[in-house]
C-alpha atoms as an extended CHARMM CRD file, in Angstrom:
* protein
*
       163  EXT
         1         1  MET       CA              0.0800000000        0.0610000000       -0.0410000000  PROA      1               0.0000000000
         2         2  SER       CA              1.3740000000        3.3750000000       -0.8040000000  PROA      2               0.0000000000
         3         3  ILE       CA              0.8240000000        6.7550000000        0.7540000000  PROA      3               0.0000000000
         4         4  SER       CA             -0.5360000000        9.5760000000       -1.0910000000  PROA      4               0.0000000000
         5         5  MET       CA              1.4620000000       12.7920000000       -1.4500000000  PROA      5               0.0000000000
         6         6  TYR       CA             -1.4740000000       14.6600000000        0.1480000000  PROA      6               0.0000000000
         7         7  ARG       CA             -1.6060000000       12.4360000000        3.2010000000  PROA      7               0.0000000000
         8         8  ALA       CA              2.3310000000       12.7670000000        3.4600000000  PROA      8               0.0000000000
         9         9  SER       CA              1.9690000000       16.4440000000        3.3100000000  PROA      9               0.0000000000
        10        10  ILE       CA             -1.1370000000       18.3150000000        4.4720000000  PROA      10              0.0000000000
        11        11  PRO       CA             -2.2550000000       16.4620000000        7.4750000000  PROA      11              0.0000000000
        12        12  VAL       CA              1.4500000000       16.2040000000        8.4180000000  PROA      12              0.0000000000
        13        13  PHE       CA              1.6300000000       20.0140000000        8.0610000000  PROA      13              0.0000000000
        14        14  ILE       CA             -1.4560000000       20.7560000000       10.1250000000  PROA      14              0.0000000000
        15        15  ARG       CA             -0.4030000000       18.5460000000       12.7560000000  PROA      15              0.0000000000
        16        16  ALA       CA              3.0530000000       19.9450000000       13.0990000000  PROA      16              0.0000000000
        17        17  LEU       CA              1.4790000000       23.6010000000       13.1560000000  PROA      17              0.0000000000
        18        18  GLY       CA             -1.1300000000       22.5540000000       15.6900000000  PROA      18              0.0000000000
        19        19  ASN       CA              1.7710000000       21.0520000000       18.1550000000  PROA      19              0.0000000000
        20        20  LEU       CA              3.7060000000       24.4290000000       17.6650000000  PROA      20              0.0000000000
        21        21  SER       CA              0.4390000000       26.3400000000       18.5760000000  PROA      21              0.0000000000
        22        22  MET       CA              0.4000000000       24.2790000000       21.8660000000  PROA      22              0.0000000000
        23        23  ILE       CA              3.8630000000       24.7280000000       22.5380000000  PROA      23              0.0000000000
        24        24  LEU       CA              3.5710000000       28.5680000000       22.1230000000  PROA      24              0.0000000000
        25        25  LYS       CA              0.6380000000       28.5390000000       24.5570000000  PROA      25              0.0000000000
        26        26  LYS       CA              2.8450000000       26.8370000000       27.2920000000  PROA      26              0.0000000000
        27        27  GLY       CA              5.5980000000       29.6280000000       26.2690000000  PROA      27              0.0000000000
        28        28  GLU       CA              3.1650000000       32.5580000000       26.7300000000  PROA      28              0.0000000000
        29        29  ALA       CA              2.0460000000       31.1810000000       30.0910000000  PROA      29              0.0000000000
        30        30  HSD       CA              5.7950000000       31.3450000000       31.4410000000  PROA      30              0.0000000000
        31        31  GLU       CA              6.3090000000       34.1320000000       33.8240000000  PROA      31              0.0000000000
        32        32  ASN       CA              9.2740000000       35.5350000000       31.7790000000  PROA      32              0.0000000000
        33        33  SER       CA              7.2530000000       35.1180000000       28.4590000000  PROA      33              0.0000000000
        34        34  ALA       CA              7.5730000000       38.9760000000       27.4360000000  PROA      34              0.0000000000
        35        35  SER       CA             11.2120000000       38.2880000000       26.3310000000  PROA      35              0.0000000000
        36        36  PHE       CA             10.6200000000       35.0750000000       24.2640000000  PROA      36              0.0000000000
        37        37  ILE       CA              9.2720000000       36.5270000000       20.9850000000  PROA      37              0.0000000000
        38        38  ASP       CA             12.6250000000       38.1750000000       20.0990000000  PROA      38              0.0000000000
        39        39  ALA       CA             14.8080000000       35.3470000000       21.7700000000  PROA      39              0.0000000000
        40        40  ARG       CA             17.3250000000       33.2930000000       19.4570000000  PROA      40              0.0000000000
        41        41  PHE       CA             19.9880000000       30.9420000000       20.0260000000  PROA      41              0.0000000000
        42        42  ALA       CA             22.8540000000       32.8350000000       18.1980000000  PROA      42              0.0000000000
        43        43  PRO       CA             22.9410000000       36.2680000000       16.7590000000  PROA      43              0.0000000000
        44        44  ASP       CA             22.8130000000       34.7380000000       13.1990000000  PROA      44              0.0000000000
        45        45  MET       CA             19.5550000000       32.7620000000       13.8490000000  PROA      45              0.0000000000
        46        46  LEU       CA             16.2010000000       33.7810000000       13.5800000000  PROA      46              0.0000000000
        47        47  THR       CA             13.9650000000       34.8550000000       16.5850000000  PROA      47              0.0000000000
        48        48  LEU       CA             11.0930000000       32.7820000000       18.0060000000  PROA      48              0.0000000000
        49        49  ALA       CA              8.9290000000       34.7110000000       15.8780000000  PROA      49              0.0000000000
        50        50  GLY       CA             11.0760000000       34.0180000000       12.9690000000  PROA      50              0.0000000000
        51        51  GLN       CA             11.0870000000       30.4150000000       13.4700000000  PROA      51              0.0000000000
        52        52  VAL       CA              7.1990000000       30.3080000000       13.4840000000  PROA      52              0.0000000000
        53        53  GLN       CA              7.0940000000       32.5880000000       10.5000000000  PROA      53              0.0000000000
        54        54  ARG       CA              9.5180000000       30.2860000000        8.4090000000  PROA      54              0.0000000000
        55        55  ALA       CA              7.4980000000       27.0920000000        9.5510000000  PROA      55              0.0000000000
        56        56  SER       CA              4.3480000000       28.7490000000        8.3640000000  PROA      56              0.0000000000
        57        57  ASP       CA              6.1480000000       29.9190000000        5.0570000000  PROA      57              0.0000000000
        58        58  ALA       CA              7.4140000000       26.4440000000        4.4170000000  PROA      58              0.0000000000
        59        59  VAL       CA              4.2560000000       24.6210000000        4.5210000000  PROA      59              0.0000000000
        60        60  LYS       CA              2.0990000000       27.1550000000        2.6680000000  PROA      60              0.0000000000
        61        61  ALA       CA              4.7550000000       27.3600000000       -0.0590000000  PROA      61              0.0000000000
        62        62  GLY       CA              5.2360000000       23.7130000000       -0.1750000000  PROA      62              0.0000000000
        63        63  ALA       CA              1.4850000000       23.0420000000       -0.2840000000  PROA      63              0.0000000000
        64        64  ALA       CA              1.1130000000       25.8370000000       -3.3020000000  PROA      64              0.0000000000
        65        65  ARG       CA              4.0080000000       24.5160000000       -5.2370000000  PROA      65              0.0000000000
        66        66  LEU       CA              2.9190000000       20.9680000000       -4.8730000000  PROA      66              0.0000000000
        67        67  GLY       CA             -0.8120000000       21.9270000000       -5.7850000000  PROA      67              0.0000000000
        68        68  GLY       CA             -0.0030000000       24.3970000000       -8.5120000000  PROA      68              0.0000000000
        69        69  ILE       CA             -1.9480000000       26.8010000000       -6.6000000000  PROA      69              0.0000000000
        70        70  ASP       CA             -1.4280000000       30.5990000000       -5.2640000000  PROA      70              0.0000000000
        71        71  ASN       CA              0.6570000000       30.8950000000       -2.2040000000  PROA      71              0.0000000000
        72        72  PRO       CA             -0.8360000000       33.3400000000        0.1260000000  PROA      72              0.0000000000
        73        73  SER       CA              1.5160000000       35.9530000000        1.2720000000  PROA      73              0.0000000000
        74        74  PHE       CA              1.7010000000       36.8260000000        4.9020000000  PROA      74              0.0000000000
        75        75  PRO       CA              3.7050000000       39.8240000000        5.9500000000  PROA      75              0.0000000000
        76        76  ASP       CA              6.4010000000       38.9420000000        8.9520000000  PROA      76              0.0000000000
        77        77  THR       CA              4.9690000000       41.5190000000       11.1780000000  PROA      77              0.0000000000
        78        78  GLU       CA              4.0380000000       39.1600000000       14.3130000000  PROA      78              0.0000000000
        79        79  LYS       CA              5.2590000000       40.7090000000       17.7650000000  PROA      79              0.0000000000
        80        80  THR       CA              3.2220000000       38.8440000000       20.2580000000  PROA      80              0.0000000000
        81        81  PHE       CA              2.0260000000       35.1940000000       20.9660000000  PROA      81              0.0000000000
        82        82  ALA       CA             -1.5520000000       36.1920000000       19.8960000000  PROA      82              0.0000000000
        83        83  GLU       CA             -0.0960000000       37.3020000000       16.6370000000  PROA      83              0.0000000000
        84        84  LEU       CA              1.9170000000       34.1650000000       16.1050000000  PROA      84              0.0000000000
        85        85  GLN       CA             -1.2240000000       32.0160000000       16.9350000000  PROA      85              0.0000000000
        86        86  ALA       CA             -3.3360000000       33.9240000000       14.3750000000  PROA      86              0.0000000000
        87        87  ARG       CA             -0.4900000000       33.3020000000       11.6740000000  PROA      87              0.0000000000
        88        88  ILE       CA             -0.6730000000       29.7960000000       12.6150000000  PROA      88              0.0000000000
        89        89  LYS       CA             -4.3710000000       29.6110000000       12.2260000000  PROA      89              0.0000000000
        90        90  LYS       CA             -4.3790000000       31.4770000000        9.1440000000  PROA      90              0.0000000000
        91        91  THR       CA             -1.7620000000       28.8390000000        7.8000000000  PROA      91              0.0000000000
        92        92  ILE       CA             -3.9790000000       25.9430000000        8.8180000000  PROA      92              0.0000000000
        93        93  ASP       CA             -6.9830000000       27.5170000000        7.1780000000  PROA      93              0.0000000000
        94        94  PHE       CA             -5.1180000000       27.7490000000        3.9700000000  PROA      94              0.0000000000
        95        95  LEU       CA             -3.8640000000       24.0230000000        4.2860000000  PROA      95              0.0000000000
        96        96  GLN       CA             -7.2710000000       22.9060000000        4.9440000000  PROA      96              0.0000000000
        97        97  SER       CA             -8.5310000000       24.5940000000        1.7030000000  PROA      97              0.0000000000
        98        98  VAL       CA             -6.1660000000       22.5240000000       -0.2420000000  PROA      98              0.0000000000
        99        99  LYS       CA             -7.8740000000       19.2510000000       -1.9310000000  PROA      99              0.0000000000
       100       100  PRO       CA             -6.2300000000       15.8610000000       -2.2790000000  PROA      100             0.0000000000
       101       101  GLU       CA             -6.7850000000       16.0250000000       -5.9320000000  PROA      101             0.0000000000
       102       102  GLN       CA             -4.4300000000       19.0850000000       -6.1440000000  PROA      102             0.0000000000
       103       103  ILE       CA             -1.5400000000       17.1940000000       -4.4780000000  PROA      103             0.0000000000
       104       104  ASP       CA             -1.9530000000       13.8190000000       -5.3870000000  PROA      104             0.0000000000
       105       105  GLY       CA             -0.3340000000       12.8220000000       -8.7850000000  PROA      105             0.0000000000
       106       106  GLY       CA              2.3890000000       15.4820000000       -8.4960000000  PROA      106             0.0000000000
       107       107  GLU       CA              4.9890000000       13.2440000000       -7.5530000000  PROA      107             0.0000000000
       108       108  GLN       CA              7.0770000000       13.9280000000      -10.8270000000  PROA      108             0.0000000000
       109       109  ARG       CA              5.9430000000       17.5270000000      -11.0080000000  PROA      109             0.0000000000
       110       110  THR       CA              9.1010000000       19.7130000000      -11.5860000000  PROA      110             0.0000000000
       111       111  ILE       CA              9.3300000000       22.2980000000       -8.8720000000  PROA      111             0.0000000000
       112       112  GLN       CA             11.8710000000       25.0730000000       -9.0160000000  PROA      112             0.0000000000
       113       113  LEU       CA             12.8620000000       27.8660000000       -6.6670000000  PROA      113             0.0000000000
       114       114  LYS       CA             15.5040000000       30.0160000000       -5.6190000000  PROA      114             0.0000000000
       115       115  ALA       CA             17.2780000000       29.6210000000       -2.3550000000  PROA      115             0.0000000000
       116       116  GLY       CA             19.6610000000       32.4790000000       -1.7650000000  PROA      116             0.0000000000
       117       117  GLN       CA             21.9710000000       32.4790000000       -4.9120000000  PROA      117             0.0000000000
       118       118  ARG       CA             21.1280000000       28.9870000000       -5.6710000000  PROA      118             0.0000000000
       119       119  GLU       CA             18.4450000000       27.7440000000       -8.1020000000  PROA      119             0.0000000000
       120       120  LEU       CA             17.0020000000       24.2560000000       -6.8080000000  PROA      120             0.0000000000
       121       121  LYS       CA             15.0510000000       21.8120000000       -8.9870000000  PROA      121             0.0000000000
       122       122  PHE       CA             13.1090000000       19.0440000000       -7.5680000000  PROA      122             0.0000000000
       123       123  THR       CA             10.4300000000       16.5210000000       -8.3990000000  PROA      123             0.0000000000
       124       124  GLY       CA              7.3290000000       16.9300000000       -6.4020000000  PROA      124             0.0000000000
       125       125  MET       CA              8.1330000000       13.9390000000       -4.1210000000  PROA      125             0.0000000000
       126       126  ASP       CA             11.8420000000       15.0090000000       -3.6890000000  PROA      126             0.0000000000
       127       127  TYR       CA             10.7060000000       18.5750000000       -2.8570000000  PROA      127             0.0000000000
       128       128  LEU       CA              8.0700000000       17.2810000000       -0.1180000000  PROA      128             0.0000000000
       129       129  LEU       CA             10.3510000000       14.8740000000        1.3300000000  PROA      129             0.0000000000
       130       130  GLY       CA             13.9110000000       16.5060000000        1.1010000000  PROA      130             0.0000000000
       131       131  PHE       CA             13.0230000000       20.1430000000        1.3790000000  PROA      131             0.0000000000
       132       132  VAL       CA              9.5900000000       20.8440000000        2.7090000000  PROA      132             0.0000000000
       133       133  LEU       CA              9.5650000000       18.4850000000        5.6160000000  PROA      133             0.0000000000
       134       134  PRO       CA             12.9530000000       19.1240000000        6.8570000000  PROA      134             0.0000000000
       135       135  ASN       CA             12.5010000000       22.8780000000        6.8990000000  PROA      135             0.0000000000
       136       136  LEU       CA              9.2770000000       22.3770000000        8.6790000000  PROA      136             0.0000000000
       137       137  TYR       CA             10.7800000000       20.2060000000       11.2350000000  PROA      137             0.0000000000
       138       138  PHE       CA             13.9360000000       22.4730000000       11.5630000000  PROA      138             0.0000000000
       139       139  HSD       CA             11.8450000000       25.4690000000       12.2150000000  PROA      139             0.0000000000
       140       140  VAL       CA              9.3010000000       23.8820000000       14.7030000000  PROA      140             0.0000000000
       141       141  THR       CA             12.1710000000       22.2080000000       16.5620000000  PROA      141             0.0000000000
       142       142  THR       CA             14.1560000000       25.2510000000       16.8350000000  PROA      142             0.0000000000
       143       143  ALA       CA             11.0520000000       27.3710000000       18.2490000000  PROA      143             0.0000000000
       144       144  TYR       CA             10.5020000000       24.5020000000       20.4940000000  PROA      144             0.0000000000
       145       145  ASP       CA             14.2390000000       24.5170000000       21.6480000000  PROA      145             0.0000000000
       146       146  ILE       CA             14.3440000000       28.3480000000       22.1470000000  PROA      146             0.0000000000
       147       147  LEU       CA             11.3540000000       28.0180000000       24.5200000000  PROA      147             0.0000000000
       148       148  ARG       CA             13.0360000000       25.0650000000       26.4220000000  PROA      148             0.0000000000
       149       149  HSD       CA             16.2260000000       26.8520000000       26.7680000000  PROA      149             0.0000000000
       150       150  LYS       CA             14.2620000000       29.8960000000       28.2420000000  PROA      150             0.0000000000
       151       151  GLY       CA             12.8050000000       27.7540000000       31.0450000000  PROA      151             0.0000000000
       152       152  VAL       CA              9.4510000000       26.7790000000       29.5870000000  PROA      152             0.0000000000
       153       153  SER       CA              8.4460000000       23.3340000000       30.9510000000  PROA      153             0.0000000000
       154       154  ILE       CA              7.7470000000       21.3440000000       27.5390000000  PROA      154             0.0000000000
       155       155  GLY       CA              9.0660000000       17.8270000000       26.6760000000  PROA      155             0.0000000000
       156       156  LYS       CA              9.0340000000       15.4160000000       23.8710000000  PROA      156             0.0000000000
       157       157  MET       CA              5.3150000000       14.7080000000       24.0580000000  PROA      157             0.0000000000
       158       158  ASP       CA              4.5990000000       18.3650000000       23.6640000000  PROA      158             0.0000000000
       159       159  TYR       CA              6.6160000000       18.4050000000       20.3930000000  PROA      159             0.0000000000
       160       160  LEU       CA              4.8890000000       15.1390000000       19.2490000000  PROA      160             0.0000000000
       161       161  GLY       CA              1.4400000000       16.0810000000       20.5160000000  PROA      161             0.0000000000
       162       162  SER       CA             -1.2860000000       13.5540000000       21.0440000000  PROA      162             0.0000000000
       163       163  TYR       CA             -2.6210000000       10.8370000000       18.6310000000  PROA      163             0.0000000000
């Protein structure tokens, strides 16, 4: 039995963003949460807000490219936990509008994009498995790690969520 491109993407994206939302709620409840939005691990890394924005961008662009549909543009203006939650909700709303027939069958679709100075070219399947999912998990993990490093009581099950 094979897994469809849709099942390997949209539900996975939504689950990861839902888990990120729950992690952010725990971060917001922390007594020192006021400083968390701009927290980062190193000067050349994105802030917590930036990690959430890039996770959102990775999946909405991924879904759009895989489905051959328009990618909604969200400005990176979030400065509060409430605004980050609203961005996650808008992203999930977009993902829920994507239909299986828009994604399925695109395994061999050519996906081209620029990453910095590089031009990248993928098949749909390679793009999903080798670019979109790793980017999503990198940014969700980094957001988790920033909050954990700041003392928020979260653990692996918060990252994985419930089934």
